[in-house]
N, C-alpha and C positions, 0 to 999 in steps of 0.2 A: 645345425644352427645356421641361420642365414646372416650374411654380412650385407644384405641389401636393404636394411631397415633404417636404423637411426640416423638422424643428420643426413639422410640420402637426398638433400634437396637438388643436387645436380648443379648447383651454381659455381662450385669452386672451379677456379682456373678458366671460367667461361667469360664472356664478354659483357655480362650484365644485361644482356637483352632480355625482354619479355617473351615468354613463348605462349602464344595463343592456342588454347585447346579448342578444337573443332569437333562437332559430333560426327558419327559415321554417316548420317543421312539426314535431310531435313525431315524426315518422319520420324526420327529418333533423336530428339533434342538433348536426351540425357544419355546417349550413346557413349561407348568406350572412347576416350580421348586418343587421338594419335599422338604418339609419342616419338621424338627423334632421340635415337640412342645417343648418349654423351659418356665418353670414357671418363671424363672427370668426375662422375658420380661416385666411382670407387674410393676416392680419398677420404671425403667426408663420412662416407658410409663406414668404412673401416674404422675411422677415428671415433665415431660416435657408438657404434657397437662395442668397442673396447671399453669406453668410458662406463656406459651403464652395465656391460656384461660383467665386469669384475665387481661392480657396486652391488649388483643381485646376487643372491646366495646360490641359485641353482638355475642360471640363465641357459643351460644347456637346454632346457625345455621350452625355451621361449617361442617355438613355432605353435604352442598351443597348449592350454592348461588342460589336462585330461579330467579334472574334477568337474563334477556337474553341479551347478547351483540347486539348493534344495527347492522344492516344490512351491514353497511359499514364495521364495524371491523370484522364482521363474514366472509365477501366475499373477504376480502383482506388479503394476506399473511402477517404474522407478519414481520415487518422490521428487518433487520439484527441489531445486539447489538454492532457491531465493532464501533470503533472511527469514528466520522463523521466530525471531525474538529471543532464543537461547542466548545468555551473555557469552561472547566470545572470550578466549583465554586472555589473561593479563600478565603472564610470565613467559619468560624466555630462557632457553637453554642453549647456549653458545650461539645466540642470536636467532634462534628459531624458536617459533611459539611452542609453549608446552602447557600442560595442564587441561588437555582437551576432556570434553564430558565422556562420561562412561555409558555412552548410548551409541546409536547408529549415526546421528549427526556428528558426534565428537570423533568417530572412526573416519568419516567422510573428511572432517576438517584436517585431521591429522595426515590423511593419505594426500589430500591436495598439496599441504604445506611440506611434506617430505618429498614429494615429486618435485617441487619447486627447488629445494635444498640440493638435492642430488643431481639436479640439472644445471646447477649454478656454476659460475666461474669460480666460486669459493673452493670447490674441489681440486683446484689447481694450485691452491696456496696451502703449504704444509699446516699451519696452525688451523686455518679455518677448516680445511678437510678434516682434521682430527676432531674438531668440535662438531661438525656435521654428522660425522659416523658415530660418535658417542651420543649424539642427541636423537638420532632418528633409528638406530638398530637396537635390538634387544641386546643387554650386556654380553651375552655369551657370542652372539653373532658379530658385535662389533669388535670384540677380542680377536676372533677368529680371522676377519677380514681386513683389519686395519694395515698389516703388513702387505697383504696383496694390493691393496689400493695405493699405498705409498710408492710401491714398486712401479706400477702402471704410471702413475702421475708424475714420476721423476724420470721416467725412460726417455732418454735423448731421442732415439728414434721416432717415438711416439709424439713427443713434442715437436719435433722437426716437421712432421707431417701436418701438424696444425699450423705451422709457421711461426711457433713460439722459441724462446731461446731455452737453454736448460733450466732456468729457474722459472719457466712457465709464464714468462712475460712475452707482450707483443713488442714486435719491432717499433722503434721510434716514429711517431707520426700515426700509427694505427692503434685501434682499440679492439681487444678481443671481447667478443660476447657470446655468452652461453647462459641462454634463459629458457625456463620451462613455463609455460603460461596455461594454467588449468582453464578448461571450458566447462567442464561438468564432472560430477562423481555419481557413482551408482554402488550401492551395497549388494553385492553378489550373495554373501552369506553372513548371518550374525548370529553369535551364540555366546552372549555375556561377555566373557574374556577373550574371544577370538572373534575376528572380523576379517571378511575378504572385501576389499573395495576397489572398484576400478576407477581410473581417473583419466579421462579424455583431455588431451592437451596438444598444444602446439609448441613448436621449439624454435629458438632463433639462435644460429651457431655460425660463427665465422669471424674474420677480421674485418673491421669497419675502417675505411679510410682510403686516400688516394694510393693507387698502386697495389692494393690488396690482391695476391693471388688466390684468397681463400674468402670472397665476398659472403657476407651475411646472407643465409638462405633460411627458408621456413620449411619445417616439415610437421607431419602430424602422426600421434601415436596414442596408444591406450596402454598405460601400466596397471597391472592387477597386483595389489599389495596384499599379503597375508599379514596382517596384524595381531599382536598379543597385548592383553593388558598386563603391564609390568610395572612394579612400584608406582603405580597411581597414575599411569599414562599409557597412551597406545605406542608401540614400538613396532618397528618392520622385523618380520621373522623371514620373509622371502618375498621376491616379487618377479614377475614376468611382463613381459612387454611384446606388443605386436603393432604393425604399422596401421595407421588410420584410426578411424574413418577420417578421409581427407575431403575437404570440399572442392567444388570446382573453382579454380582460380579466376579472378577478374581480370579483364583484359587492361591491366594498368601498366604504366610505364615504371620500369624499376627506378628507384631513386639514384641519384648520383652517389658516389662514395664520399663526397662531402656532406651531403644531406643525410645519409645514414649514419655518418660518424657524428654528426651534430645530434641527432635523434638519441643515439645510444647514450651520448653523455647527459643530455638534458632530460631524459625520461628514465627515472629510476624504476627498479623492478619492485614488486609488492612484497612487503613483510608479512602479510597475513592473507590467506586464501580461504574462501567459503563463507 
């Protein structure tokens, strides 16, 4: 298993300056970018892997899912994820949408929303973490993993690496942000009461504010969820994660610590995806 993926934005402990990625040559405008090694990548990398590593059921295989999508899914272009007219869910379980449709679109909606929940700062709060785990996992998996998750999210060493105190709170004057932002979903397999859905998403992770040693950085990942239809809703039985696809970054100047803190405070995360 690699520790070089989740939240490996490389901005932690840095200067906040923007890195411009140049093509290898003028003839290859989409060539591999030149990267400057940065030792500070390791901190957020390790932290992020631990966060979703424990949340996953068999993350030991995160380097690649050996299952091969069925021929129908492989030969059919992915359906657009624009609104289809199907009524969205109108219920919530622990603050998380519930009552997803028992079809492919419902499975995609569930996967997107569960990715948001598992990547949220709510996982650092005991009550909210328990509500999330109970809402997104199948009952047997939730019962088996709750203790492991509680131990990870209360580990003083783990929290210190994030710059948080033993209660999982940010230092005075700083704002902790952990958000998953789905870009799209794809059905890999669907079989009535079982579905495999991939969610392509970006993440924002770090401490926003003046003097932050772990500034907010962006990374890109694809989570693949194995879902089961249990008690009238989709729930997670397992998931894996891989890095990317990551777009080429614009040559934009990084916002100041003050601007980022203001944005985090003023722009709330989504409560329903898809």
